[in-house]
N, C-alpha and C positions, 0 to 999 in steps of 0.2 A: 095932840098925841107926842107920846116920848117919842126920843131918838136913842135908840141904842146901837153902841157903837162895839166896835172889835178892839180886842189888844193881846197880841201874842207873847208880849213881853213888858217889862215896867217903863220903858222908856214910852213906848207906844199907848199906855195907860195913860201917863202924864198927858201926853198928846192930846188923847181923846178927850180927857178932861178940859183940858185948856181950850180945847176947838167948839166946846158946847154941847157935850154928851150928856143927856138924862143918867142914863146908865151906861156902863161898862160892861161886858161878858168876856171871862178869861176863864182858862183852864188849868189845872195843875200839871207839872212834868211827868206825865205817866201815862198809860194807856187807858186811863179812866176819860179823858176828853177825845174828840174825834180831830184834832189836830194835833197829833201826836209826833210832830215832827223834832229833827235835833235843831237846837238854838231856840226853841220856841218854848212858852209856859214860864210857868212858876213855881217856884221851890213853894214850901209851907211860908216862911218867913216873909217871901217877896209878895205872896199875896195877902198875908195879913197888912204889912204896910202899903200895900195898893190901895186896900181895900179902906185903912184908915184915912190914908190920902184923899179917896175918893168924898167920904164922909165929911173931911174939912172943909169941901167946896161945895157939898149938898149935892153930890153925884151916888147915885146908888152902883152897887157891886153884884154882879149875877154871874156865879159859877157853874162851869159845862160841865157836869159829869154826865155826858152823854153818848156814852157807848153802852154796849150790851155785857151785862156779866157773864165771866165763864164760869162754868162749873167747878167748884174747887178752890176758885179763887176769887170768890166774892169778898173777903174782906179787903182787898185792896180798893175796891168800890166802896164799901161799909166807911171805910177809913177816911176817903174822900170825903164824904157826906160830912162824917164826924169835925174835919179839919175846916171844912167851908164854914162851918156852923160856928166855931169856936174862932175862926178870923173875923165874923160879923157878916158874913155874906145877906145881902138883901133877900137874895133867892137862889134857891139851887135849880139849874135846869136839866132834868132827866129824862130817859127815854125809856129806861128798863122798868117794869111794872114792879119786879120784884125790889127794885132800888127803891121804888116811890113808895111801897108799903114799907120797908125798913126806915125810911125818913120820917113817914107821919106816925108810925111807932113811935121810935127813938126820941125825935123831937119834931112834936106834936104843934110849936109855933113856930117853925120855919115854913118859910113860904116858897112852895114848889110849883115852878113853871116847867111845863110839858115840852120836850125838845123837837125840834122839826123832824128830830130821829124816829120819832115815835109814829109818826105818819098818820096822825090823829087827823082825819079829814071827814067827819060825818059830826052830825049833832050826839047821835047816839055813843060813839066811840068817846068824844068828850066830855057827856054828861055822865059816862062810866069813870072817866079818871077823876072828874071832881066829886063825883058820889064815894068812890072808892078809897081817894086818897087825899081829898081835900085840894086837889089841884086848882090855883088862883088864874093862870094863864096858860095859854095853849099857843104855841108856836106854829102857824099853819104851813103845811107842804106847798113847796113853790110850783104844784102840778093843777091848782085851784084858778078859774078864771075870777073874774072882778065881781060877778054875778053868785058865783059860789061862795066867794069870799063875805060877799053882803049876807046873803042868806043864811049860811052857818054862824056869823056874826051875831045875826039878830035873834037866834034862838039859842046859841049858848049860853050855856048858865056859868061862864066865866069869861075872863077878859082874852081877847083875841091879839096876836102879834104877827106882823107879817115882813118877811124880806123885800127890799125894795131897791137893793143896789148891790152889787159884786159878785162873785163866782157863781155860775149857776151850774147844777147836775142835772142830766140827763135822766137819771132815774129816781124813782119815788124814794124820798128820803128814807135809809136805812134798809134799802131794801138790795141795794148794788153787789155784784158778787164778781166784778170784772178784775179789780184788783186782787182780791182773793185767788183768783184760778190765775193770774200771772205770776203772782208773787208768793201766794203761801199767807199773807198778813192782810187781815180784813180791817176795813174802814170803821164796820160797827163793830168790831169785838176788840182790836188791837188799836183803834184810833188813827188808821193812817193807810190814805188812799196811794197808791203808785210810791211807795217809802224811797227816800234817799239810798238807802244801803242796795237799791235793787237798779238804780238808774244808770244808765253807760251813754255816753258818748264816744262814737267810732268813727274817725275819719275813712271813708273809701274813695277813693280818687279825688275829685273835686268837691266831693259831698260830705258833709256830717250827719251821720246817721246817730239818731236818738234812740235808746232801747228802755226796754221795762223789762227786767229778768230775761228770758229766753226771745221775747217779741220784738219785732222793731216797729218803733210809733210813727217814725215820721223821716224823711230825709230833707235837709236844707242845704239848696244851692250855697255856693261861697256867697259872700256879703249878705244873705238872707239871716235875719235874727234866728237862733235856735230856742224854739220853745220848749218848756218841762215835759217831759214824756208820759202825760196823764193819759192812762189807755184809753177812756170814751173820747179824749178829744184829737186820736191820732189820726192819720190818713193811711186808707188801706184800700187795696187792690180789690173791688166789690163788682161783678156784673159786667166786666171788661171796662171799668174805669177807675181813677185813683181818687179818692175825696174824701172828706170827713165822715165816715159811714156813722157813727154813732151821733155827734154834736158839734158843731163847729166851734172854735175857740172865741167865745163870744161873753160878754159879761149881761147880766141882769141889772135893767134900767128902767125902774116902773115910777119913776119920779113924776113922767107925766101924769100919773093918776093920784095925784095926792089927794086933790079934793073929794074924788068919789070914795077912796078908803075913808077918809073923815066923814063922809057921810055915812058909809056903813057901820061906822060904829067902832072900826079899829082902833085898840089903845095904843099899840106902840108900833114904831116902824123900825127896820132891824137891818145893819149893813151887814153885809158877810167880809171877811178879810182877816183873820188872825194870823194867816202865815205873809201877810204883808207889812212893809216895814214904817217905821213911825210917820215918814214925810206923807206917804199913802194915805194913812189914818188921818193926819194933819189936814191935807186937801181936801178930802171926802166929807170927813164930818163937820168943817168949819163950812164948806159949801151949801152942804145940804141944810145945815142949821141957819145959815141967812136963806137960803131959798123957803124954809119954813115958815120964817117970819116976815117973807116979802109977801105983795100981794099976788094974786096967781098970775096975773098977765106979766108980771115982771120975773116969774121964776124961770122961764126957756133962756134966756140970756143969762141969767146966773148959772144954771145948770151945765149950761152948754161945754163949760171946761172939763167936766167930767169925762170927757169921752177920750182925753189926752190920757187917763189913768186905766181906760177900762181894756179888760183882756183883749188882745189885738185891735185895739184901738175903736171897737164896733160892739153895739150894746143891742140888745133885745127886751121887750116888754114881756117875752115868754108867753106862760099860760095866762096872763091877765088879759092878754088879748085874745085867747083861744077863740077859734072859729072852726074847730076842725071836732067831730066826734067818730 
């Protein structure tokens, strides 16, 4: 299985390559990609240089252009595809079907991967994307159980890729409106969830209050680490108690299911984390690479070190172990 690794900047890209990535995914420095945060992403020249460096080491580059086009501003997304092709991208990761149609028509030789943001979770939806736009791979949503991943992979007319480590969203990908409600900026169209421009930390007595726009997300006692105010991972008063009403701050870790995913026929394993630094990328990528090359019985000891870099130092297998309906 290919190991697909994140890079939010050129330094992280190099770390991913050196740590053992088979492919690195990254995006341009604008709202065409779903990690549109200040200080992240690539200029056109940086992208071309990174792709050339990857190719010199036998590593592929996938360019994420995985937000949805806004009416009247389509040219921004069209230019991102054109520039990715010119830079030598091995694949473009797309969510918008209009952009897939543009890519298939304008650049018929360019490999298209369907972004997790497209939420393609059935054989019929995947088959349509393959037939209509020539998609070669689909990144499956993180709401599927292992059995569902296996069944879809066995029937899909293209390759499948799944997330196995990193941030976990409570929503079906591409369908979240929480950040839009709180800030007016959409993760699916503006490429930013809980934008830094709307984040505030306000001292109140002995507590530090984190806010997103006009909303209080959490309160931190003195000496307690203050997390980033992502709305779905905040603590709220509901039903008479204060708790994480939507989602706990916890990371996805499906690495205990590597053999099941291999047997299911999954082509590639993806690590989330383009917003994380180069040290995180180096640690996670090198550890998972060693685990993939080790015997199954040796993997738990290798992978145990990843708990230190997980959000909240806690992990979950998420829907892979889904036992509810």
